[in-house]
C-alpha positions in Angstrom: -74.3 47.3 59.6 -75.3 46.5 63.6 -75.5 50.4 64.4 -77.5 51.0 61.2 -79.6 48.1 62.1 -79.5 49.6 66.1 -81.0 52.6 64.9 -83.8 51.3 63.3 -84.5 49.1 66.1 -84.2 51.6 68.3 -86.8 53.9 65.9 -89.3 51.2 65.6 -89.2 50.1 69.6 -92.6 48.8 69.5 -92.2 46.9 66.6 -91.1 43.1 66.3 -88.3 42.2 64.9 -87.4 39.2 63.0 -83.9 38.0 62.4 -83.6 35.9 59.7 -80.3 33.7 58.2 -81.1 30.6 56.1 -78.7 28.1 58.0 -79.5 29.8 61.2 -75.9 28.7 62.5 -74.0 31.5 63.6 -75.1 34.9 62.1 -78.5 35.1 63.3 -77.9 34.1 66.7 -75.3 36.4 67.4 -77.1 39.5 66.3 -80.2 38.5 68.2 -77.8 38.2 71.1 -75.6 41.7 70.5 -79.0 43.3 69.5 -80.2 42.3 73.2 -77.5 43.7 74.7 -77.2 47.3 73.4 -81.4 47.7 73.5 -82.2 45.7 76.5 -79.5 46.0 78.5 -78.6 42.4 79.1 -75.6 41.0 79.7 -74.2 38.3 77.6 -75.2 35.6 79.3 -78.7 36.7 80.2 -79.2 37.9 76.3 -77.6 34.2 75.4 -79.9 32.5 77.2 -83.1 34.1 76.3 -82.5 33.2 72.5 -81.0 30.0 72.7 -84.7 29.3 75.0 -86.9 30.9 71.7 -84.8 29.8 69.0 -86.0 26.6 68.5 -83.2 25.3 66.7 -79.4 24.5 67.5 -77.6 27.4 68.4 -74.0 27.4 67.1 -72.4 31.1 67.7 -68.4 30.9 66.4 -65.6 30.7 69.0 -64.4 33.9 67.2 -67.7 35.8 67.5 -68.5 34.5 71.0 -64.9 35.9 71.8 -65.8 39.5 70.1 -69.4 39.0 72.3 -67.7 38.7 75.8 -65.2 41.2 74.9 -68.2 43.6 74.3 -70.2 42.0 77.1 -66.8 43.3 79.3 -67.3 46.7 77.9 -70.9 47.3 78.7 -70.7 46.1 82.0 -67.2 46.1 83.6 -66.4 42.6 83.8 -67.3 38.9 81.5 -71.0 37.4 82.6 -69.6 34.2 81.7 -66.8 31.8 82.2 -64.5 31.4 78.7 -66.0 28.0 78.4 -69.3 28.2 79.5 -71.7 29.6 76.7 -71.7 26.7 74.1 -70.2 27.8 70.5 -70.1 25.6 67.7 -66.3 24.3 67.8 -67.2 23.4 71.3 -71.2 21.3 69.9 -68.5 19.6 67.7 -65.8 18.8 70.2 -69.0 17.4 72.5 -70.4 15.2 69.5 -66.8 13.7 68.5 -66.9 12.4 72.0 -69.5 11.1 72.2 -69.3 9.0 69.1 -65.9 8.2 70.0 -67.7 6.9 73.1 -69.8 4.8 71.3 -67.3 3.2 69.4 -65.7 2.4 72.0 -68.2 0.8 73.8 -69.2 -1.5 70.9 -65.6 -2.3 70.8 -65.7 -3.8 74.0 -68.9 -5.6 73.8 -67.7 -7.2 70.4 -65.1 -8.3 72.4 -67.0 -9.7 75.1 -69.0 -11.3 72.7 -72.2 -9.8 74.0 -72.9 -7.4 71.2 -73.2 -6.7 67.6 -75.5 -10.6 67.1 -76.9 -10.1 63.4 -79.8 -12.4 64.5 -83.0 -11.5 63.7 -86.0 -12.2 66.5 -88.6 -15.2 65.4 -91.8 -13.5 63.8 -94.4 -14.7 65.7 
């Protein structure tokens, strides 16, 4: 499918293209990054940065798809343009959110132990 897409885009190079995916969480950003790598000679890092800045939503590419993009980046340019964990993926984003939740939970427990947090008192209405 990608070869057909790239062929159509090359034929209509001056036209804008909308890449749409309802969840916008894996397929559309991955295709946008790959298309920029193929048509605009951008490295993975350059294409990913551009798409992330323009995307306007949370951009999540799965670890497997990111590995494929990295391998293609190396095939095109002879080396990786990013470190393995440099670009955020769906799994790294989930791990980051979970770590933040655990830290917040630990902070709440600490405050509760110290008696400083968790008061259910409501301020007086004036």
